[in-house]
C-alpha positions in Angstrom: 0.0 0.0 0.0 2.9 2.4 0.7 4.2 1.9 -2.8 0.8 2.5 -4.2 0.4 5.7 -2.3 3.8 6.9 -3.4 2.9 6.2 -7.0 0.3 9.0 -7.1 1.2 12.7 -6.6 -0.9 15.9 -6.4 -1.0 18.1 -9.4 1.4 20.9 -9.7 -0.4 24.3 -9.5 1.7 25.8 -12.3 0.8 23.0 -14.7 -2.9 23.3 -13.8 -2.8 27.0 -14.4 -1.2 26.3 -17.9 -4.0 23.9 -18.6 -6.7 26.5 -17.6 -5.0 29.2 -19.7 -5.1 26.9 -22.8 -8.7 26.1 -22.2 -9.5 29.8 -21.9 -7.8 30.5 -25.1 -9.8 27.9 -26.9 -13.2 29.1 -25.6 -12.2 32.8 -25.9 -13.2 35.6 -23.6 -16.9 35.3 -24.4 -18.1 33.0 -21.6 -20.4 33.5 -18.7 -17.5 33.8 -16.2 -15.9 36.4 -18.3 -18.5 39.1 -17.6 -17.4 41.5 -15.0 -19.7 42.2 -12.1 -20.9 45.7 -11.2 -21.3 45.2 -7.4 -24.0 47.0 -5.6 -23.4 49.6 -3.0 -19.7 50.2 -3.7 -17.7 52.2 -6.3 -16.6 49.8 -9.0 -13.4 50.8 -10.8 -13.1 49.8 -14.5 -10.4 50.4 -17.0 -11.8 50.3 -20.6 -9.9 48.8 -23.5 -9.6 50.4 -26.9 -11.2 48.9 -30.0 -9.2 46.1 -31.6 -9.6 48.1 -34.8 -11.6 51.2 -35.7 -13.2 53.4 -33.0 -15.9 51.3 -31.4 -14.6 50.4 -28.0 -18.2 49.5 -26.9 -21.0 48.1 -29.0 -24.8 47.8 -28.7 -26.3 44.5 -27.9 -30.1 44.2 -28.6 -31.9 41.0 -27.5 -35.2 39.5 -26.5 -36.2 37.3 -23.6 -38.3 34.2 -24.6 -39.6 31.1 -22.9 -39.2 27.7 -24.4 -39.9 24.2 -23.3 -36.8 22.6 -21.7 -35.5 19.1 -22.0 -37.6 17.9 -19.0 -40.7 19.5 -20.3 -40.5 22.5 -18.0 -40.4 26.1 -19.3 -37.0 27.8 -19.3 -36.0 31.3 -20.1 -33.7 32.0 -23.0 -32.5 35.1 -24.8 -32.0 35.6 -28.5 -30.3 38.4 -30.3 -32.1 40.8 -32.6 -31.6 39.9 -36.2 -31.7 43.4 -37.6 -29.0 44.6 -35.1 -26.8 41.5 -35.1 -27.5 39.9 -38.4 -27.8 42.9 -40.7 -31.2 41.7 -42.0 -34.2 43.8 -42.9 -36.6 41.9 -40.6 -36.5 40.3 -37.2 -39.0 37.5 -36.5 -39.9 38.7 -33.0 -40.5 42.3 -34.1 -42.6 40.9 -37.0 -44.7 38.9 -34.5 -45.3 41.9 -32.3 -46.2 44.0 -35.3 -48.6 41.3 -36.6 -50.3 41.2 -33.2 -50.7 44.9 -33.0 -52.5 44.9 -36.4 -54.6 41.8 -36.0 -55.1 41.0 -32.3 -58.4 42.5 -31.2 -58.3 41.1 -27.6 -56.7 43.9 -25.6 -55.8 41.7 -22.7 -53.8 39.4 -24.9 -52.2 42.3 -26.8 -51.1 43.7 -23.5 -49.2 40.5 -22.8 -47.3 40.9 -26.1 -46.3 44.6 -25.5 -45.9 44.5 -21.7 -42.5 46.2 -21.0 -41.6 43.6 -18.4 -43.1 40.3 -19.5 -43.7 40.9 -23.2 -41.6 40.5 -26.3 -39.9 43.9 -26.5 -36.2 44.2 -26.9 -33.6 44.9 -24.3 -30.6 47.2 -25.0 -27.2 47.2 -23.3 -23.7 48.0 -24.3 -20.7 45.7 -24.2 -17.0 46.7 -23.8 -13.7 45.0 -22.8 -12.4 46.2 -19.5 -10.4 45.3 -16.5 -11.9 45.6 -13.0 -9.5 47.1 -10.6 -9.5 46.3 -6.9 -6.9 46.3 -4.2 -6.5 42.5 -4.6 -6.4 42.1 -8.4 -7.1 43.3 -11.9 -9.8 41.1 -13.5 -10.1 41.0 -17.3 -13.4 40.5 -19.1 -16.4 42.0 -20.8 -18.6 44.5 -19.1 -22.3 45.0 -19.8 -23.8 48.4 -19.0 -27.0 50.3 -19.5 -27.9 53.6 -21.1 -27.1 55.7 -18.1 -23.5 54.5 -18.1 -23.2 54.8 -21.9 -24.4 58.4 -21.7 -21.9 59.2 -19.0 -19.1 57.8 -21.2 -20.3 59.9 -24.1 -20.6 63.0 -22.0 -17.0 62.7 -20.8 -15.8 61.9 -24.4 -17.6 64.7 -26.2 -17.0 67.4 -23.6 -15.0 70.5 -24.6 -12.2 71.8 -22.5 -11.5 75.5 -22.7 -13.5 75.7 -25.9 -11.3 73.1 -27.5 -12.7 69.6 -28.3 -11.0 66.6 -27.0 -9.2 64.9 -29.8 -9.3 61.3 -28.4 -11.5 59.6 -25.9 -10.2 59.9 -22.3 -10.7 56.2 -21.4 -8.9 53.7 -23.7 -5.3 54.8 -24.3 -3.3 51.8 -23.0 -1.0 54.0 -20.9 -2.8 57.3 -20.3 -6.5 56.3 -20.1 -8.6 57.3 -17.1 -10.6 54.8 -15.1 -14.4 54.7 -15.2 -16.1 54.7 -11.7 -19.5 53.1 -11.4 -21.7 52.8 -8.3 -24.9 50.8 -8.5 -28.0 51.1 -6.4 -30.9 48.7 -7.1 -33.3 50.7 -5.0 -32.7 54.4 -5.6 -34.8 57.0 -3.8 -36.2 59.0 -6.6 -37.5 61.7 -4.3 -34.0 62.4 -3.2 -32.8 62.5 -6.8 -31.0 59.1 -6.6 -30.5 57.0 -9.7 -29.6 53.4 -10.3 -26.1 54.4 -11.4 -23.6 57.0 -10.3 -20.9 57.4 -12.9 -17.8 59.4 -12.8 -14.3 59.6 -14.4 -11.2 59.0 -12.4 -8.6 61.8 -12.4 -5.4 59.8 -12.5 -4.2 57.9 -15.5 -4.2 54.2 -15.0 -2.1 52.1 -17.4 -3.6 48.7 -18.5 -1.7 45.8 -17.0 0.6 43.9 -19.3 -1.1 40.6 -18.5 -4.5 41.8 -19.3 -3.4 43.7 -22.4 -2.0 40.4 -23.8 -5.3 38.7 -23.0 -7.2 41.5 -24.8 -4.9 41.2 -27.8 -5.7 37.5 -28.2 -9.5 37.9 -27.6 -12.1 38.2 -30.3 -13.0 41.8 -31.2 -16.4 43.1 -30.2 -17.3 43.2 -33.9 -16.6 39.5 -34.2 -18.8 38.8 -31.1 -21.8 40.9 -32.0 -21.9 42.0 -35.6 -23.3 39.7 -38.3 -23.5 36.7 -35.9 -27.2 36.0 -36.2 -28.1 33.0 -38.3 -30.7 30.3 -39.0 -30.3 28.6 -35.6 -31.0 31.9 -33.8 -34.1 32.3 -36.0 -35.2 28.8 -35.0 -34.7 29.5 -31.4 -36.7 32.7 -31.6 -39.5 30.9 -33.5 -39.6 28.2 -30.9 -40.0 30.9 -28.2 -42.8 32.6 -30.2 -44.7 29.4 -30.6 -44.5 28.8 -26.9 -45.7 32.3 -26.2 -48.5 32.1 -28.8 -49.8 28.8 -27.4 -49.5 29.7 -23.7 -51.4 32.9 -24.2 -54.0 31.4 -26.6 -53.3 33.8 -29.4 -53.1 31.0 -32.0 -51.5 33.0 -34.8 -49.3 30.0 -35.6 -52.6 28.6 -37.2 -53.0 31.8 -39.3 -51.8 31.4 -42.9 -51.0 35.1 -43.2 -48.6 34.9 -40.2 -47.0 31.6 -41.5 -46.4 33.4 -44.8 -44.5 36.1 -42.9 -42.5 33.4 -41.1 -41.4 31.9 -44.4 -40.3 35.3 -45.8 -38.3 36.1 -42.7 -36.7 32.6 -42.7 -35.6 33.1 -46.3 -33.1 35.7 -45.1 -31.0 32.9 -43.7 -31.2 30.3 -46.4 -27.8 31.2 -47.7 -26.2 31.8 -44.3 -23.3 29.6 -43.3 -24.4 28.9 -39.7 -22.0 26.3 -38.5 -22.1 26.3 -34.7 -20.2 23.1 -33.9 -21.8 22.8 -30.5 -25.3 22.7 -31.9 -24.9 20.4 -34.9 -26.2 17.4 -33.1 -29.4 19.0 -32.0 -32.6 17.5 -33.2 -34.1 19.4 -36.2 -36.6 22.0 -35.3 -40.2 21.7 -36.6 -40.9 23.4 -39.8 -42.5 26.8 -39.3 -45.5 25.9 -41.5 -46.5 23.1 -39.1 -49.0 24.0 -36.4 -47.6 23.8 -32.9 -48.9 20.9 -30.8 -51.2 22.2 -28.1 -49.5 22.3 -24.8 -51.0 21.3 -21.6 -51.2 24.1 -19.1 -50.6 21.9 -16.1 -49.1 23.9 -13.2 -45.6 22.3 -13.3 -43.5 23.4 -10.5 -40.3 25.0 -11.9 -37.5 26.7 -10.1 -36.7 30.1 -11.4 -33.1 31.1 -11.4 -31.9 34.6 -11.9 -29.7 35.2 -14.8 -26.8 37.6 -14.9 -28.5 40.8 -14.4 -29.8 42.0 -11.2 -33.4 43.0 -11.0 -34.5 46.6 -10.7 -37.9 48.0 -10.5 -38.3 51.5 -11.6 -39.5 53.6 -14.4 -36.6 55.8 -15.5 -36.2 58.2 -18.4 -33.1 56.6 -19.7 -34.5 53.2 -20.5 -34.1 52.1 -17.1 -36.9 49.8 -16.3 -37.6 47.7 -19.3 -34.7 45.5 -18.4 -35.5 44.1 -15.1 -35.4 40.5 -14.2 -35.9 38.1 -17.0 -39.4 38.7 -18.3 -42.1 36.8 -16.4 -45.5 36.1 -17.9 -48.0 38.1 -16.0 -50.7 35.5 -16.5 -48.6 32.4 -15.9 -48.5 30.6 -12.5 -45.4 28.8 -13.5 -42.0 29.7 -12.3 -39.5 29.6 -15.1 -36.0 28.3 -15.1 -33.7 30.8 -16.8 -30.9 29.3 -18.8 -29.4 32.3 -20.4 -26.5 34.4 -20.7 -23.4 36.0 -19.8 -23.7 39.1 -17.7 -24.3 38.1 -14.2 -25.2 41.6 -13.2 -27.2 42.5 -16.2 -30.5 41.3 -15.2 -31.0 43.9 -12.6 -29.1 46.6 -14.3 -31.1 45.9 -17.4 -34.4 46.7 -15.8 -33.5 50.2 -15.1 -32.7 51.3 -18.6 -35.7 50.5 -20.7 -39.1 51.3 -19.4 -39.4 54.5 -21.3 -37.8 53.2 -24.5 -40.6 51.5 -26.4 -38.1 49.6 -28.4 -36.0 48.4 -25.4 -36.2 45.6 -23.0 -33.6 43.4 -21.5 -32.1 41.2 -19.1 -29.2 39.3 -20.0 -28.5 36.2 -19.9 -27.3 33.0 -19.6 -25.1 32.5 -22.4 -27.8 31.8 -24.7 -27.3 33.2 -28.0 -23.8 34.2 -28.1 -21.6 31.2 -27.9 -18.4 32.0 -29.7 -16.0 30.1 -31.8 -12.5 29.5 -30.4 -10.4 32.7 -30.7 -7.7 32.5 -33.2 -4.2 32.7 -31.9 -2.2 35.7 -33.1 1.5 36.0 -33.7 3.6 36.7 -30.7 4.2 40.4 -30.2 6.1 42.3 -27.6 4.1 44.5 -25.2 5.7 47.6 -26.7 4.4 46.4 -30.1 0.9 45.9 -28.8 0.8 49.2 -27.1 2.2 51.1 -30.1 -0.3 49.4 -32.4 -3.3 50.3 -30.2 -2.1 53.9 -29.9 -1.7 54.1 -33.7 -5.2 52.8 -34.2 -6.6 55.6 -32.1 -5.2 58.3 -34.3 
């Protein structure tokens, strides 16, 4: 037995770390754990990264919350990107369904379920950027999801004029001279006292990006690769599945209407030539054809655990789109709790709710890694840190 015990040794930490680093390179920075948290009740310090190319160091993400039937037959929440924003198409199937309901659904109670800002089918808007979160203990690299209030504060600081002279470059993203972004989040602001969900300010002292995180950023996929022209046939099928579920659960029955099914076919034709090769989903069972009527679903009160996604709920109606993006949308008429299986931003859910109530086109909560699974990031040639910094500086000019 002694010989057997001496045969096996614990793993060396440095070798384990190398293994984890290789795995992270393969999956890229776009995974749930890579979204940085905006913690409530404290000042969060973030250092924003420049664009990999061009000028867009943050991009708009527009998506919808839907409920589908899970593997065990219970309803689960998912999110799907908007096709017009993320696929460059003329039409988005969810927007088309909402429009069709507004024109053809005479039952006002049912129509209210379609357009409800919290539980309906409207879109949620947020913005995504690469950043490192700075604390006394560490500098954590990842993606940050933020709402319109934060975006407006960034733009205000960027477009401000100093002594009647416009700023030539943004104050945040220079690898060496950029200023940190300070965000304080409050899920229950006192509006009577003028409080808001977010307090945003700009640090006064330049904070260089760490070499380690700059190297991670250089290897990561660009925001354009993650969010532009990424919507394909599988996203459409997921959206259609969610719409069928919504249509059946609320007894709207437009999936038995030939006019609506004709619209479905027209929208689907946008993706017939798309090369949608998501390796992780190739083995999925084929979805039902859109022209087939959905099977009626029993409305038995299944007990389902609801899990919060990445965003933290907020409840308030704010002028800056602040409420449409609360917790993942819940059906006001449903007695079921819904398991949420979606996305990446673990603080989005709550932050989302605060930014969209007054924006008729907005509505969101993010996530659970639903619609944005990325392909492995391609390795780039080895460059020195001086080369990387010089290239990023050159791209800003």
